[in-house]
gemmi code that builds the backbone of each chain (N, CA, C; Angstrom):
import gemmi

chains = {
    "A": [
        ("MET", (9.225, 31.171, -12.668), (9.725, 30.078, -11.050), (11.158, 30.158, -10.561)),
        ("SER", (12.122, 30.254, -9.865), (13.213, 31.070, -9.649), (13.659, 29.161, -8.938)),
        ("VAL", (12.112, 28.527, -8.319), (12.773, 27.347, -7.932), (12.677, 26.508, -9.870)),
        ("PRO", (14.218, 25.530, -9.092), (13.575, 24.418, -10.710), (12.775, 23.022, -10.125)),
        ("TYR", (11.584, 23.033, -11.047), (10.508, 22.383, -10.110), (10.129, 21.158, -10.757)),
        ("THR", (11.001, 20.560, -11.099), (11.115, 19.392, -11.125), (10.669, 18.452, -9.746)),
        ("ARG", (9.050, 17.749, -9.736), (8.448, 17.707, -8.936), (8.508, 16.430, -9.404)),
        ("SER", (8.172, 15.567, -8.286), (6.628, 13.799, -8.262), (5.419, 13.631, -8.241)),
        ("GLY", (4.681, 14.658, -7.541), (3.412, 14.600, -7.313), (2.473, 15.035, -9.040)),
        ("ARG", (1.611, 14.967, -8.086), (0.473, 15.168, -9.307), (0.291, 17.450, -8.586)),
        ("ALA", (0.372, 18.126, -9.574), (-0.023, 19.696, -9.196), (-0.636, 19.636, -8.730)),
        ("ARG", (-0.534, 20.555, -7.256), (-2.040, 21.105, -6.730), (-3.393, 21.868, -8.023)),
        ("PRO", (-4.203, 20.740, -7.953), (-5.075, 21.747, -9.360), (-5.387, 23.244, -8.623)),
        ("ARG", (-5.614, 23.517, -10.184), (-6.163, 24.977, -9.496), (-8.243, 25.436, -9.638)),
        ("GLY", (-7.569, 26.401, -8.726), (-9.074, 26.598, -9.328), (-10.158, 26.255, -7.144)),
        ("GLY", (-10.129, 24.898, -6.696), (-10.634, 24.277, -5.590), (-11.540, 23.891, -6.850)),
        ("GLY", (-12.721, 23.349, -5.470), (-13.805, 21.948, -6.095), (-13.914, 21.284, -5.301)),
        ("LEU", (-14.093, 19.748, -6.059), (-13.926, 18.211, -6.094), (-12.557, 17.541, -6.585)),
        ("GLU", (-11.659, 18.115, -7.330), (-10.146, 17.850, -7.892), (-8.959, 18.567, -6.506)),
        ("LEU", (-9.237, 19.363, -5.990), (-8.322, 19.835, -4.473), (-8.834, 19.107, -3.286)),
        ("THR", (-9.529, 19.322, -3.069), (-9.934, 18.098, -2.539), (-9.681, 16.967, -2.286)),
        ("ILE", (-9.916, 16.424, -3.589), (-8.697, 15.089, -3.820), (-7.639, 15.238, -3.711)),
        ("TRP", (-6.961, 16.670, -3.817), (-5.778, 16.530, -3.924), (-5.297, 16.704, -2.623)),
        ("TYR", (-5.754, 17.138, -1.499), (-5.598, 16.856, -0.332), (-5.409, 15.620, 0.771)),
        ("LEU", (-7.041, 15.174, 0.230), (-7.453, 14.084, 0.400), (-6.116, 13.303, 0.574)),
        ("MET", (-5.304, 12.349, -0.608), (-4.610, 12.203, -1.066), (-2.920, 12.253, -0.613)),
        ("ARG", (-3.418, 13.898, 0.566), (-2.100, 13.593, 1.180), (-1.978, 13.802, 2.289)),
        ("LEU", (-3.730, 13.883, 2.864), (-3.754, 13.577, 3.971), (-3.388, 10.808, 4.473)),
        ("THR", (-4.580, 10.644, 3.963), (-4.530, 9.586, 3.368), (-2.992, 9.296, 3.522)),
        ("GLY", (-2.666, 9.926, 2.535), (-0.715, 9.295, 2.094), (0.133, 9.382, 4.062)),
        ("ILE", (-0.475, 9.913, 4.838), (0.178, 10.654, 6.018), (-0.096, 9.157, 7.023)),
        ("ALA", (-2.320, 9.621, 6.636), (-2.053, 8.214, 7.553), (-1.931, 6.962, 7.379)),
        ("LEU", (-1.496, 6.582, 6.101), (-0.674, 5.128, 6.227), (0.039, 5.409, 6.046)),
        ("PHE", (0.983, 5.776, 5.970), (2.834, 6.472, 6.852), (2.478, 5.312, 8.107)),
        ("VAL", (1.593, 5.525, 9.467), (1.851, 4.668, 10.591), (0.863, 3.557, 10.251)),
        ("PHE", (-0.010, 3.483, 9.124), (-1.020, 2.601, 8.716), (-1.000, 1.560, 8.885)),
        ("ALA", (0.115, 1.967, 7.791), (0.276, 0.775, 6.327), (1.363, -0.499, 6.606)),
        ("LEU", (2.344, 0.798, 7.475), (3.846, -0.322, 7.656), (3.582, -0.479, 9.284)),
        ("THR", (2.447, -0.479, 9.425), (2.846, -1.224, 11.203), (1.615, -2.055, 11.290)),
        ("HIS", (0.928, -2.408, 10.419), (0.396, -3.563, 9.869), (0.367, -4.619, 8.633)),
        ("TYR", (2.055, -4.141, 8.042), (3.123, -5.321, 7.435), (3.957, -5.947, 8.682)),
        ("LEU", (3.908, -4.623, 9.217), (5.492, -4.945, 10.722), (4.761, -6.176, 11.349)),
        ("ILE", (3.379, -6.020, 11.767), (2.822, -6.829, 12.645), (2.464, -8.491, 11.945)),
        ("VAL", (1.886, -8.500, 10.152), (2.036, -10.106, 9.874), (3.113, -10.279, 9.413)),
        ("HIS", (3.933, -9.631, 9.484), (5.909, -9.993, 7.804), (6.190, -9.736, 9.436)),
        ("VAL", (6.317, -9.300, 10.116), (7.920, -9.334, 11.085), (7.325, -10.009, 12.308)),
        ("ILE", (6.194, -9.255, 13.040), (6.289, -9.726, 14.375), (5.573, -10.834, 14.139)),
        ("TYR", (4.692, -11.179, 13.498), (4.342, -13.280, 13.428), (4.622, -13.266, 12.077)),
        ("ASP", (4.689, -14.231, 11.900), (5.274, -14.819, 10.823), (4.463, -15.376, 10.019)),
        ("PRO", (4.329, -16.074, 8.546), (2.652, -16.122, 7.371), (2.445, -17.957, 8.040)),
        ("ALA", (3.900, -17.773, 8.422), (4.035, -19.575, 8.920), (2.910, -19.912, 9.628)),
        ("GLU", (2.556, -18.838, 10.854), (1.908, -19.425, 12.299), (0.846, -18.090, 11.865)),
        ("GLN", (0.363, -18.108, 10.944), (-0.993, -17.523, 10.032), (-2.184, -18.169, 9.433)),
        ("ASP", (-3.260, -18.622, 10.191), (-4.340, -19.085, 9.198), (-6.157, -18.455, 9.808)),
        ("ALA", (-6.779, -18.833, 9.125), (-7.962, -18.699, 9.581), (-8.718, -18.631, 10.962)),
        ("SER", (-7.892, -19.757, 11.873), (-8.750, -19.666, 13.420), (-7.177, -18.227, 14.278)),
        ("TRP", (-6.255, -18.184, 13.465), (-5.269, -17.891, 14.305), (-5.651, -15.819, 14.292)),
        ("ILE", (-6.234, -15.927, 12.607), (-7.496, -14.329, 12.919), (-7.773, -13.984, 14.205)),
        ("ALA", (-9.603, -15.370, 13.895), (-9.545, -14.712, 15.184), (-9.689, -14.781, 16.069)),
        ("GLN", (-8.187, -15.569, 17.030), (-8.147, -15.958, 17.804), (-6.996, -15.039, 18.663)),
        ("VAL", (-6.329, -14.573, 17.369), (-5.362, -13.288, 18.242), (-5.056, -11.863, 17.136)),
        ("ARG", (-5.344, -12.480, 15.851), (-5.139, -10.541, 15.036), (-6.223, -10.348, 15.101)),
        ("TRP", (-7.587, -10.714, 15.049), (-8.691, -9.998, 15.436), (-9.256, -10.205, 16.859)),
        ("SER", (-9.095, -10.919, 17.924), (-9.603, -10.533, 19.098), (-10.324, -9.332, 20.094)),
        ("SER", (-9.356, -8.421, 20.128), (-10.168, -6.990, 20.050), (-10.558, -5.929, 19.686)),
        ("THR", (-11.737, -5.931, 19.937), (-12.134, -4.333, 18.948), (-10.992, -3.457, 18.174)),
        ("PHE", (-9.935, -3.437, 19.455), (-9.115, -2.212, 18.702), (-8.600, -2.338, 17.267)),
        ("TRP", (-8.083, -3.665, 17.423), (-7.191, -4.094, 16.358), (-8.069, -4.775, 15.574)),
        ("ARG", (-9.054, -4.760, 15.012), (-10.825, -5.315, 13.840), (-10.667, -2.626, 13.859)),
        ("ALA", (-11.326, -2.290, 14.979), (-11.045, -1.118, 13.593), (-9.717, -0.484, 13.841)),
        ("PHE", (-9.009, -0.531, 14.329), (-7.204, -0.214, 13.038), (-7.052, -0.446, 11.911)),
        ("ASP", (-7.454, -2.490, 11.910), (-8.012, -2.670, 10.557), (-8.990, -2.345, 9.364)),
        ("TRP", (-9.809, -1.836, 9.939), (-11.666, -1.158, 9.665), (-10.728, 0.189, 8.566)),
        ("SER", (-9.843, 0.717, 9.565), (-9.505, 1.883, 9.626), (-8.089, 2.224, 8.201)),
        ("LEU", (-7.778, 1.250, 8.537), (-6.521, 0.738, 7.779), (-7.575, 0.717, 6.608)),
        ("LEU", (-8.162, -0.441, 5.798), (-9.019, -0.101, 4.505), (-10.022, 0.594, 3.983)),
        ("MET", (-10.230, 1.449, 5.240), (-10.773, 2.637, 4.195), (-10.159, 3.970, 4.007)),
        ("LEU", (-9.015, 3.944, 4.550), (-7.344, 4.784, 4.229), (-6.828, 4.259, 2.738)),
        ("VAL", (-6.503, 3.065, 2.758), (-6.242, 2.508, 1.644), (-7.073, 2.736, 0.337)),
        ("LEU", (-8.531, 2.514, 0.809), (-9.873, 2.303, -0.440), (-9.097, 3.688, -1.693)),
        ("PHE", (-9.818, 4.526, -0.316), (-9.518, 5.501, -0.684), (-7.820, 5.714, -1.257)),
        ("HIS", (-6.833, 6.460, -0.812), (-5.508, 6.659, -1.117), (-5.801, 5.747, -2.484)),
        ("ALA", (-5.634, 4.414, -2.747), (-5.058, 3.362, -3.749), (-5.865, 3.319, -4.951)),
        ("PHE", (-7.845, 3.756, -4.860), (-8.698, 4.238, -6.136), (-8.398, 5.200, -6.198)),
        ("MET", (-8.240, 6.055, -5.550), (-7.815, 7.795, -6.485), (-6.734, 7.857, -7.073)),
        ("GLY", (-5.888, 6.651, -6.485), (-4.045, 6.849, -6.984), (-4.812, 6.486, -8.344)),
        ("VAL", (-5.248, 5.410, -7.800), (-5.128, 4.182, -10.064), (-5.663, 5.263, -10.673)),
        ("ARG", (-6.735, 5.491, -10.050), (-7.850, 7.051, -11.013), (-7.259, 7.452, -11.625)),
        ("THR", (-6.171, 9.000, -10.862), (-4.678, 9.137, -11.934), (-4.486, 9.158, -12.544)),
        ("VAL", (-3.948, 7.186, -12.519), (-3.099, 7.170, -13.893), (-4.235, 6.671, -14.345)),
        ("VAL", (-4.851, 5.508, -14.572), (-6.521, 5.770, -15.394), (-6.848, 6.770, -16.134)),
        ("VAL", (-6.889, 7.871, -16.437), (-6.836, 9.195, -16.575), (-5.718, 10.331, -17.211)),
        ("ASP", (-4.531, 9.439, -16.651), (-4.044, 10.314, -17.623), (-3.340, 9.645, -19.009)),
        ("TYR", (-4.059, 8.261, -18.589), (-3.024, 7.131, -20.124), (-4.566, 6.965, -21.023)),
        ("VAL", (-5.416, 7.265, -20.576), (-6.862, 6.299, -21.285), (-7.983, 7.784, -21.716)),
        ("LYS", (-8.187, 7.540, -22.486), (-8.901, 8.469, -22.917), (-10.521, 8.123, -23.493)),
        ("GLY", (-11.523, 9.277, -23.738), (-13.213, 9.045, -24.564), (-13.974, 8.473, -23.895)),
        ("ARG", (-14.378, 7.321, -24.293), (-15.497, 6.786, -23.818), (-15.233, 5.090, -22.741)),
        ("ALA", (-13.521, 5.040, -23.704), (-12.540, 3.444, -22.738), (-12.532, 4.411, -21.318)),
        ("ARG", (-12.564, 5.737, -21.066), (-12.043, 5.946, -19.388), (-13.032, 5.858, -18.908)),
        ("LEU", (-14.303, 7.045, -18.947), (-15.573, 6.144, -18.352), (-16.071, 4.943, -17.848)),
        ("LEU", (-15.574, 4.358, -18.771), (-15.634, 2.591, -18.709), (-14.463, 1.712, -17.668)),
        ("VAL", (-13.485, 1.971, -17.840), (-12.569, 2.000, -17.035), (-12.302, 2.633, -15.257)),
        ("LEU", (-13.212, 3.561, -15.613), (-13.241, 4.521, -14.917), (-14.837, 3.532, -13.996)),
        ("THR", (-15.610, 4.092, -14.467), (-16.383, 2.915, -13.092), (-16.363, 1.766, -12.972)),
        ("GLY", (-15.958, 1.069, -13.495), (-15.162, -0.348, -13.249), (-13.942, -0.292, -12.129)),
        ("LEU", (-14.136, 0.767, -11.864), (-13.139, 1.356, -10.792), (-13.590, 1.529, -9.425)),
        ("TYR", (-14.314, 1.793, -9.508), (-15.217, 2.878, -8.419), (-16.464, 1.210, -8.094)),
        ("LEU", (-16.319, 0.793, -8.926), (-17.524, -0.867, -8.479), (-16.844, -1.584, -7.965)),
        ("VAL", (-14.930, -1.903, -7.219), (-14.538, -2.670, -7.484), (-13.430, -2.081, -5.857)),
        ("ALA", (-14.491, -1.003, -6.176), (-14.083, -0.100, -4.847), (-15.379, -0.245, -4.018)),
        ("PHE", (-15.631, 0.259, -4.319), (-17.326, -0.715, -3.341), (-17.591, -2.435, -2.927)),
        ("VAL", (-17.006, -3.312, -4.150), (-17.018, -4.556, -3.446), (-16.571, -4.797, -2.299)),
        ("LEU", (-15.159, -3.945, -2.650), (-14.125, -4.258, -1.721), (-14.474, -3.685, -0.577)),
        ("PHE", (-14.882, -2.742, -0.529), (-15.463, -1.725, 0.545), (-16.658, -3.076, 1.705)),
        ("VAL", (-17.141, -3.206, 0.963), (-18.702, -4.710, 1.415), (-17.734, -5.285, 2.099)),
        ("LEU", (-16.818, -6.200, 0.631), (-16.664, -7.425, 1.504), (-15.433, -7.427, 2.679)),
        ("GLY", (-14.936, -6.657, 3.435), (-14.356, -6.149, 4.081), (-14.314, -5.603, 5.662)),
        ("THR", (-15.844, -4.695, 4.676), (-16.372, -4.480, 5.864), (-17.668, -5.562, 6.483)),
        ("ALA", (-17.662, -6.207, 6.179), (-18.481, -7.183, 6.081), (-18.125, -7.957, 7.338)),
        ("VAL", (-16.433, -8.733, 6.652), (-16.094, -9.661, 7.140), (-15.566, -9.393, 8.568)),
        ("VAL", (-15.220, -7.806, 8.723), (-14.373, -7.779, 10.376), (-15.420, -7.205, 10.995)),
        ("LEU", (-16.865, -6.755, 10.758), (-17.831, -6.575, 11.546), (-18.211, -8.217, 12.415)),
        ("THR", (-18.334, -9.362, 10.937), (-18.850, -10.545, 11.642), (-18.044, -10.814, 11.422)),
        ("LEU", (-17.172, -12.075, 11.508), (-16.616, -12.572, 12.078), (-15.947, -12.583, 13.884)),
        ("PRO", (-16.691, -14.241, 14.284), (-16.818, -14.129, 15.905), (-15.867, -13.985, 15.861)),
        ("VAL", (-15.899, -13.688, 17.440), (-14.315, -13.476, 18.163), (-14.320, -15.458, 19.208)),
        ("VAL", (-13.556, -15.768, 18.711), (-13.234, -17.238, 19.490), (-11.433, -17.110, 20.118)),
        ("PRO", (-12.269, -17.018, 21.948), (-11.527, -17.013, 22.570), (-10.889, -17.802, 22.799)),
        ("LYS", (-9.392, -17.952, 23.036), (-8.001, -18.671, 22.343), (-8.389, -19.373, 24.735)),
        ("GLY", (-8.275, -21.409, 23.793), (-8.115, -22.139, 24.373), (-8.703, -23.118, 24.654)),
    ],
    "B": [
        ("MET", (14.975, 1.674, -21.383), (14.412, 2.112, -21.561), (13.824, 3.190, -20.503)),
        ("LEU", (14.237, 3.861, -19.235), (13.445, 4.556, -18.073), (15.227, 4.984, -17.653)),
        ("PHE", (16.805, 4.777, -17.594), (17.326, 4.641, -17.257), (17.816, 6.343, -19.002)),
        ("ARG", (17.777, 5.646, -19.524), (18.185, 6.221, -21.460), (17.427, 6.884, -21.221)),
        ("TYR", (15.807, 7.244, -20.881), (14.996, 8.855, -20.547), (15.723, 9.862, -20.073)),
        ("ARG", (16.060, 11.113, -20.731), (16.554, 12.348, -20.669), (15.886, 12.797, -18.960)),
        ("GLY", (14.986, 12.286, -17.889), (14.476, 12.757, -16.773), (15.126, 12.853, -15.304)),
        ("GLY", (16.113, 12.188, -15.562), (17.247, 12.859, -14.149), (15.983, 11.970, -12.992)),
        ("GLU", (17.293, 12.667, -12.087), (15.595, 11.745, -10.382), (14.469, 11.815, -10.093)),
        ("GLY", (14.634, 13.359, -10.605), (12.914, 13.021, -10.649), (11.825, 12.438, -11.661)),
        ("MET", (12.095, 12.056, -12.850), (11.616, 10.942, -13.295), (11.432, 10.039, -12.792)),
        ("LEU", (12.397, 9.536, -12.542), (12.488, 8.238, -12.287), (11.418, 8.143, -10.641)),
        ("ALA", (11.821, 8.642, -9.964), (11.167, 9.108, -8.016), (9.924, 9.231, -8.487)),
        ("TRP", (8.985, 9.530, -9.849), (8.135, 9.375, -11.105), (7.548, 8.301, -10.595)),
        ("ALA", (8.407, 7.903, -12.134), (8.456, 6.173, -12.219), (7.763, 5.041, -11.170)),
        ("PHE", (8.588, 4.808, -10.244), (9.066, 4.347, -9.049), (7.805, 4.714, -8.524)),
        ("HIS", (6.956, 5.189, -7.903), (5.658, 5.815, -6.974), (4.942, 5.057, -8.218)),
        ("ARG", (4.704, 6.030, -9.345), (3.735, 5.903, -10.076), (3.855, 3.581, -10.137)),
        ("ILE", (4.771, 2.621, -10.582), (4.145, 1.220, -10.038), (4.540, 0.976, -9.057)),
        ("SER", (4.694, 1.030, -8.417), (4.911, 0.847, -7.168), (3.474, 0.884, -6.309)),
        ("GLY", (2.630, 2.789, -6.761), (1.642, 2.402, -6.047), (0.825, 1.408, -7.100)),
        ("VAL", (0.502, 1.359, -8.247), (-0.427, 1.057, -8.085), (0.355, -1.137, -9.026)),
        ("ALA", (1.184, -1.565, -7.782), (1.579, -2.419, -7.813), (0.578, -2.888, -5.962)),
        ("ILE", (0.889, -2.014, -5.285), (0.665, -2.733, -3.938), (-0.997, -1.870, -4.257)),
        ("TRP", (-2.227, -0.930, -5.231), (-3.269, -1.560, -5.478), (-3.592, -2.541, -5.587)),
        ("ALA", (-2.719, -3.237, -6.350), (-2.796, -4.877, -6.942), (-2.990, -6.165, -6.081)),
        ("PHE", (-1.843, -5.236, -4.967), (-1.987, -5.910, -3.826), (-3.261, -6.008, -2.525)),
        ("VAL", (-3.393, -5.479, -2.736), (-5.114, -4.713, -2.164), (-6.257, -5.181, -2.697)),
        ("VAL", (-6.249, -5.521, -4.157), (-7.962, -6.058, -4.332), (-7.030, -7.669, -3.976)),
        ("LEU", (-6.405, -8.311, -3.923), (-5.942, -10.051, -4.010), (-6.048, -9.490, -1.900)),
        ("HIS", (-5.782, -8.730, -0.942), (-6.514, -8.486, 0.266), (-7.243, -9.069, 0.910)),
        ("VAL", (-8.198, -7.464, 0.412), (-9.890, -7.775, 0.804), (-10.516, -8.489, 0.482)),
        ("ILE", (-10.425, -9.736, -0.844), (-10.457, -10.696, -1.593), (-9.816, -11.781, 0.163)),
        ("ASP", (-8.989, -12.276, 0.100), (-8.245, -13.734, 0.552), (-9.017, -13.154, 2.414)),
        ("ILE", (-8.969, -12.331, 2.598), (-8.832, -12.306, 4.529), (-10.728, -11.932, 4.444)),
        ("TYR", (-11.717, -11.998, 3.605), (-12.798, -12.160, 3.309), (-12.579, -13.322, 3.853)),
        ("LEU", (-12.787, -14.299, 2.774), (-12.077, -16.131, 3.219), (-12.476, -16.353, 4.960)),
        ("VAL", (-11.828, -15.791, 5.257), (-11.306, -15.410, 7.035), (-12.713, -16.267, 7.368)),
        ("GLY", (-13.659, -15.296, 6.630), (-15.729, -15.402, 7.710), (-16.167, -16.473, 6.185)),
        ("GLY", (-16.038, -16.742, 5.187), (-16.408, -16.288, 4.198), (-15.899, -18.460, 4.177)),
        ("ASN", (-14.850, -18.761, 3.512), (-14.381, -19.861, 3.418), (-13.212, -20.238, 3.712)),
        ("PRO", (-12.772, -20.690, 5.164), (-11.869, -20.309, 6.610), (-10.708, -21.283, 5.505)),
        ("GLU", (-11.705, -22.741, 5.160), (-10.048, -23.663, 4.220), (-9.660, -23.080, 3.147)),
        ("ALA", (-10.539, -21.958, 2.366), (-9.285, -22.093, 1.017), (-8.483, -20.490, 1.901)),
        ("TYR", (-8.707, -19.808, 2.769), (-8.304, -18.976, 3.316), (-6.551, -19.839, 4.102)),
        ("ASP", (-6.697, -20.768, 4.667), (-6.133, -22.156, 4.384), (-4.928, -21.853, 3.946)),
        ("GLU", (-5.532, -21.966, 2.671), (-4.606, -22.662, 1.535), (-4.052, -21.620, 1.099)),
        ("LEU", (-4.645, -20.807, 0.913), (-3.857, -19.257, 0.075), (-2.427, -18.902, 1.256)),
        ("LEU", (-2.872, -19.216, 2.778), (-1.887, -18.691, 4.029), (-0.564, -19.733, 3.591)),
        ("ALA", (-0.749, -21.209, 3.156), (0.273, -21.901, 2.670), (0.971, -21.401, 1.959)),
        ("ILE", (0.730, -20.760, 0.862), (1.687, -19.983, -0.477), (1.814, -18.702, 0.231)),
        ("TYR", (1.559, -17.801, 0.377), (2.132, -16.778, 1.729), (3.527, -17.286, 2.020)),
        ("ALA", (3.375, -18.267, 2.608), (4.559, -18.355, 3.985), (5.266, -18.973, 2.585)),
        ("SER", (5.466, -20.177, 1.876), (6.105, -20.111, 0.989), (7.418, -20.545, 0.174)),
        ("PRO", (9.191, -20.112, -0.007), (9.665, -19.255, -0.868), (9.353, -18.423, -1.410)),
        ("ILE", (8.507, -18.636, -2.418), (7.817, -18.291, -4.086), (7.224, -17.181, -2.603)),
        ("GLY", (6.226, -16.861, -2.136), (5.214, -16.095, -1.014), (6.427, -14.776, -0.753)),
        ("ARG", (7.311, -15.507, 0.217), (7.517, -14.543, 0.744), (9.149, -13.578, -0.268)),
        ("VAL", (9.033, -14.415, -1.382), (9.633, -13.358, -2.072), (8.931, -12.152, -2.269)),
        ("LEU", (7.943, -12.781, -2.707), (6.446, -11.554, -2.961), (6.362, -10.851, -1.852)),
        ("GLU", (6.162, -11.270, -0.279), (6.252, -10.746, 0.054), (7.615, -9.455, 0.791)),
        ("ALA", (8.068, -9.246, 0.419), (9.830, -8.505, 1.061), (9.627, -7.139, -0.470)),
        ("LEU", (9.012, -8.321, -1.873), (8.629, -7.508, -3.036), (7.653, -6.209, -2.537)),
        ("LEU", (7.115, -7.063, -1.949), (5.553, -6.031, -1.899), (6.227, -4.771, -0.619)),
        ("GLY", (6.770, -4.711, -0.206), (7.750, -4.534, 1.203), (7.531, -3.367, 1.062)),
        ("ALA", (8.828, -3.574, -0.306), (9.863, -2.540, -0.335), (8.540, -1.697, -1.358)),
        ("ALA", (7.771, -2.547, -2.437), (7.417, -1.259, -3.345), (6.416, -0.912, -1.210)),
        ("LEU", (5.999, -0.316, -1.234), (5.108, 0.228, 0.553), (6.448, 0.694, 0.605)),
        ("LEU", (7.408, 0.409, 1.534), (8.304, 1.258, 1.600), (9.173, 2.887, 0.805)),
        ("TYR", (9.308, 2.166, -0.270), (9.617, 3.370, -1.088), (8.599, 3.938, -1.765)),
        ("HIS", (6.996, 4.167, -1.627), (6.205, 4.611, -1.733), (5.938, 5.362, -0.146)),
        ("ALA", (6.227, 5.187, 0.818), (5.950, 5.514, 1.855), (6.129, 7.317, 1.988)),
        ("LEU", (7.699, 6.664, 1.915), (8.969, 7.999, 2.121), (8.918, 9.188, 0.693)),
        ("ASN", (8.888, 8.180, -0.494), (8.714, 9.439, -1.499), (7.569, 9.618, -0.890)),
        ("GLY", (5.994, 9.387, -1.071), (5.202, 9.455, -0.932), (5.239, 11.420, 0.448)),
        ("LEU", (6.105, 11.209, 1.119), (6.430, 12.285, 2.673), (7.378, 13.143, 1.605)),
        ("ARG", (8.383, 12.156, 1.055), (9.076, 13.822, -0.036), (8.327, 14.825, -1.046)),
        ("ILE", (6.823, 13.602, -1.363), (6.170, 14.428, -2.304), (5.724, 15.518, -1.739)),
        ("ILE", (5.087, 15.568, -0.440), (3.549, 15.941, 0.362), (5.060, 17.263, 1.348)),
        ("VAL", (5.813, 17.250, 1.470), (7.288, 18.291, 2.477), (7.782, 19.512, 1.272)),
        ("MET", (7.765, 18.690, -0.080), (8.009, 19.647, -1.245), (6.697, 20.162, -1.815)),
        ("ASP", (5.507, 19.411, -1.601), (4.201, 20.293, -2.084), (3.391, 21.790, -0.947)),
        ("PHE", (4.870, 21.220, 0.633), (3.904, 22.402, 0.916), (5.067, 23.462, 1.623)),
        ("TRP", (6.432, 22.918, 1.490), (7.541, 23.679, 1.419), (8.579, 24.409, -0.054)),
        ("PRO", (7.226, 25.107, -1.056), (8.246, 24.329, -2.015), (9.430, 24.492, -2.633)),
        ("PRO", (10.239, 25.224, -1.772), (11.196, 26.671, -1.809), (12.748, 25.099, -1.391)),
        ("LEU", (11.250, 24.090, -0.841), (12.564, 22.134, -0.938), (12.087, 21.817, -2.304)),
        ("THR", (11.641, 21.957, -3.081), (11.824, 21.825, -4.454), (13.053, 21.891, -4.889)),
        ("ARG", (14.344, 22.601, -4.509), (15.318, 22.806, -4.608), (15.778, 21.413, -4.928)),
        ("TYR", (15.722, 20.833, -3.508), (16.605, 19.752, -2.903), (15.985, 18.682, -3.363)),
        ("HIS", (14.852, 18.054, -4.119), (14.368, 17.002, -4.449), (15.688, 15.818, -4.398)),
        ("ARG", (17.068, 16.221, -5.310), (17.469, 15.381, -6.005), (18.088, 14.714, -3.702)),
        ("GLN", (18.168, 16.148, -3.565), (18.984, 15.097, -2.355), (17.616, 14.411, -0.791)),
        ("LEU", (16.482, 15.929, -1.346), (14.949, 14.412, -0.688), (15.213, 12.697, -0.883)),
        ("TRP", (15.510, 12.680, -2.478), (15.255, 11.490, -2.761), (16.346, 10.337, -2.841)),
        ("TYR", (17.128, 11.250, -2.451), (18.263, 10.060, -1.593), (18.492, 9.611, -0.186)),
        ("LEU", (17.653, 10.723, 0.534), (17.222, 10.588, 1.721), (16.752, 9.283, 1.916)),
        ("CYS", (15.437, 9.229, 0.878), (14.615, 8.453, 1.088), (16.031, 7.164, 0.687)),
        ("TRP", (16.184, 7.162, -0.214), (16.506, 5.604, -0.383), (17.801, 5.134, 0.331)),
        ("LEU", (18.051, 5.930, 1.162), (19.308, 5.948, 2.199), (18.464, 5.166, 4.080)),
        ("ILE", (17.202, 6.267, 3.832), (16.000, 5.052, 5.125), (15.907, 3.722, 4.124)),
        ("PHE", (15.371, 3.964, 3.593), (15.024, 2.353, 2.378), (15.519, 1.447, 2.950)),
        ("VAL", (17.423, 1.502, 2.113), (17.946, 0.401, 2.676), (18.638, -0.014, 4.255)),
        ("VAL", (18.055, 1.251, 5.263), (18.669, 1.165, 6.625), (17.568, -0.337, 7.064)),
        ("VAL", (16.191, 0.410, 6.782), (15.144, -0.355, 6.582), (14.459, -1.183, 7.061)),
        ("GLY", (14.512, -1.063, 4.612), (14.393, -2.449, 4.507), (15.457, -3.841, 4.611)),
        ("LEU", (16.475, -3.815, 4.944), (17.381, -5.099, 4.410), (17.233, -5.614, 5.755)),
        ("PRO", (17.354, -5.107, 7.313), (16.668, -6.002, 8.159), (15.416, -6.426, 8.205)),
        ("VAL", (14.355, -5.284, 7.635), (12.749, -6.461, 7.000), (13.110, -8.011, 6.557)),
        ("ALA", (14.131, -7.047, 5.731), (13.564, -8.341, 4.864), (13.908, -9.839, 5.181)),
        ("TRP", (15.240, -9.978, 5.441), (16.045, -10.536, 6.391), (15.199, -11.469, 6.922)),
        ("ILE", (14.157, -10.040, 7.941), (14.032, -11.479, 8.675), (12.068, -12.053, 7.885)),
        ("VAL", (12.018, -11.773, 6.924), (11.071, -12.008, 5.587), (11.564, -12.866, 5.097)),
        ("LEU", (12.346, -13.460, 4.821), (12.843, -14.264, 3.784), (14.257, -15.544, 4.335)),
        ("LYS", (14.462, -15.074, 5.925), (15.208, -16.053, 6.809), (14.489, -17.461, 6.593)),
        ("PRO", (13.187, -17.310, 6.644), (12.934, -19.215, 6.859), (12.866, -19.880, 5.154)),
        ("ILE", (13.322, -19.239, 4.371), (13.309, -19.572, 3.162), (15.350, -20.769, 3.057)),
        ("TRP", (15.267, -20.654, 3.976), (16.565, -20.931, 4.309), (16.777, -21.830, 5.556)),
        ("GLU", (16.157, -21.101, 6.469), (16.541, -21.774, 7.664), (15.235, -22.410, 8.327)),
        ("GLY", (14.287, -22.384, 8.009), (13.661, -23.609, 7.858), (11.720, -22.689, 8.605)),
        ("VAL", (10.987, -22.884, 8.547), (9.639, -21.762, 9.585), (9.785, -22.097, 10.891)),
        ("PRO", (9.770, -21.499, 12.025), (9.951, -20.482, 12.893), (8.651, -21.247, 13.267)),
        ("THR", (8.507, -22.316, 14.956), (7.482, -22.849, 14.632), (6.876, -21.983, 16.529)),
    ],
}
model = gemmi.Model(1)
for chain_id, residues in chains.items():
    chain = gemmi.Chain(chain_id)
    for i, (resn, *xyz) in enumerate(residues, 1):
        res = gemmi.Residue()
        res.name, res.seqid = resn, gemmi.SeqId(i, " ")
        for name, pos in zip(("N", "CA", "C"), xyz):
            atom = gemmi.Atom()
            atom.name, atom.element = name, gemmi.Element(name[0])
            atom.pos, atom.b_iso = gemmi.Position(*pos), 0.0
            res.add_atom(atom)
        chain.add_residue(res)
    model.add_chain(chain)
structure = gemmi.Structure()
structure.add_model(model)
structure.setup_entities()
């Protein structure tokens, strides 16, 4: 190869299949998260201050519209895939054999629990009109 | 250790990407659980949010923002090199560009996040 090949990402898996699909999805969700995650941080740390937020603020302001609930649920789906597949890459790099299977199973279990908790609260939290 | 290893910028970019990624993952686990409390146990959520608004909480949030911003910018750098391999030749320059944007965007944000520590909480 003629170009100096110092790269900081995971090399594109050869051959295709599930690994290549995950490789592409990491980049696709990464671009989406660039917008979604940074916007989310900007809203809850810059536009609003944590000091003015509590549970009723979320019900009355933050999640008072379907748009922002859908936005935050999309962010949840993107981040669950991206973060857990990313940590999976780290685990595969450092953990071998039976321990790897154990750690990865635990990892997917945590992802599933977070999927259920996050989806449940964004769907079921009652909208409380301000006033 | 990180700086004595002869990996140069490419290796540091990779190490920071990995460290910031795992840190953000850990926060996501905490954050989804705390948001669940908004419906499940609002009082506990309010107590936790008081910690978020405290000086220590703000320092941690600024660090979270730094991890997020670095990971986002360096992530774009990785994508650029993945899909336009000739640009890999400029991976160092791209990394310095990431840091330039990191400072220009990150400093004002850190200022806003940290300011209430010494100026008091906005109402």
